[in-house]
N, C-alpha and C positions, 0 to 999 in steps of 0.2 A: 440489568442491562448496563453495559459499559458506555460511558459518554466521553468522547474525545473532542476537545475544542479545535475546530478546523482553522488552521493558521492562528491558533490561540483563540481569543475572543475579539474579533475585529470590530471596532467602533471608530468614531471620529477622534476620540481621545486615546484610543489604544489601537493604532493601525496594525494591519495584518502582519504576522511574522515578527513582530517586535517583542522585546522582553516584557513590555507593558501588557501586550495582548496575552502572552503566556501567563503572566501573573494574574491577569483578570479572569482568564478561564479557570484557573485553579481556585481563585477566591470565590467564584460562582459555583464551585462544587464539581467541576469536571474531574473525571478519573484519569485524565492525561491530556496531551495535546498532540496535534500534528503540525509540523512546519515544513516548508519547502526548502530545498538545498540546491545551491549552485556554487560555482567555484570562481574565485577571483583570478586575475592575471598571474598573480604570484602563488597560486595553488592553495588558497585558504578556503575552507568550506564555510559559506555564509548562508543566512536564512532569508531568501527572497524568492518570490514566485516567478515573476516575469523575467525573460532574458534581458530586457531593457528596463530602464528606470523612469521612462516618460510618465507612465500612468501613476506611479507611486510618488515620485519626487519631482516631476517636471524636468528631468534631466535627460537629454537625448544621448545617452551613453549606454552601452551594454555592460552588464555585470562582469562578463568575461574579459572586457577591455580595461578594467580598472584594477589597480593594486588594492590591497586591503587599506593602505594608508589613504589612497584617493577616495575609496568608498566611505571611509570613516568621516570624511568631511561633508558627506551628503546626509540630509535628514528626510525621513519619511513622516510627515505630519509632526515634525519636531523631535522625532526619535531616531537614533542611529540604527543602521542595519546590523543585527547581532551576528556574531560568529556562531557556528555550531557548538564550539567549545563553551561559549557563554550560556547557551541554552541548556547544554548538558549539566552545567553547574547549577543552574536555577532549578532544573527538574529533578535533581538527585533526591531519591527517597520520596518523591511526590506524585508518582504515577507513571503511566506508560508514555513514552515519547516515540512518535512515529516520524521518521525522516523520509519525506517524499523527495527522492533523488531525481532531479529533472534530467531530461536527455542531454547527453554530453558526447561530443565526438571522440573524446578520449575517456571512456568510462573508467578505466583503471586509474587514471589521474584523479578523477572525482572520488573514487573509493579510497585512494591514498590520502586525499585531503580529509575525508571523514575519519580515516584511521588515525591521522595525526591529531585530530580534535579529541578522539577517544583516549589516545595516549596521554594528551595534556591534561585531560579531566578524568584520569584513571580512577581516582577515588570518589568520583561524583557521577558514576554511570547509572542512569535510571533503567528501568525495564525498556528495552529498545527494540524497535522494528525498523528495518530498512525496506522501503516500498518504492515502486516505480511503475510507470507505464511501459518503460523501455526494457525489453528483454535482454539487451546487451548489458545494461547496467546491472540487472539482477544476476546475470551470469557472472559478471565480474565480482559481484558481492559474494556469490556462492564460492568462487575460487579464492578470493582474498580474505574473506571474513566468514568462513563456514560456521562459526559458532554463534553468529548473530541471526536472529529470526528475520525472515524475508516475507514480503507480501507483494503480489502482483496487483496493480490497479487496473480495473477494467474501465473502458470508456462506454461500454454498452453496444458498440458497433461491431466488436470482434465476434467470431464464432466461439460461443461459450465453451463448447467441448474441447476445442483446440487450446484455448487459454488454460483451462483446467488441466489438460494433459501435460502441458508445458510446466505448469506450476508443480504438479506431482513429480514429474521427472527431475526438475531442478531441486526439489526438496523444500519448496516454499511452505510456510505454515498457515498462510491466510490468503483470502481474496478480499480486495477492497472494491466494493461494487456500488455503482450508482443506485440511488433509491428506486428510480423508475425501473431499473433492471430487476431488482429484487421483487418488486410488486408484480412485474410482468412475466418473470421466469422463475417461479418458486422451485422448479425442478433443478435449477442451478445450485440453489442453497442446499437442497437435499443431496445432490451429487458431491458437492464440496465436503459436506459433513461425512458422507460415506468414506471419503478419502482422508478424513482426519484434519481437514482444513477449517479454520475459523472463517467466518464471514463478517466483515465490518462494512457498514453502509455509509456512503457519502452522497451529498451533504444534506443533512436533515435540518431544514430551516422552518418547517411548519409543525406546530404542535400535533396536528392530525396525523402526520406521517410518523412522529415519535410514538403516538399511541398505537398506531397500526403495527409498527415494528415490535413494540413491547408485547 
């Protein structure tokens, strides 16, 4: 079974999506990590989940409204918000890295920001997967970075057959599925496997769920 640290290994000392959380997940034996990706005002791909920084840093600003220099002055539990380039360098040779690309009005700009990070860390590229809930982001990824693996993230509310058909048509390699959906719709897993798609489950926080999945 492959184990990926969701946003790294978030704790009070290692807040989500920070380099400390990534390192903590790997130190605890994870096979890789997942981090969230948004874009700054000046087009740099950074690792942060929410569109705004209120929950994480108590700052009433949106990530998209800040330049990288402005974001660098903000701390999340004492830690800076890392760039995707920094995470790529940390993860090189240490397992799979899943980039959860958050919805973006200009998906090609977001993909260009990720491409810039990959170019800057060209000799430090880990096994990489681009994932998203947003079909337009995945379509941009298919057009702009066809050599990179892609995975569609399900919320559990969509028609499963429709999402699977779109993933197959787009050439995605995996479905990222909520645990409750996997347990409630085993036929989805079977259908994905028939089409050659891997299935990764999020987020598994209970030991009993981990045992059932294994």
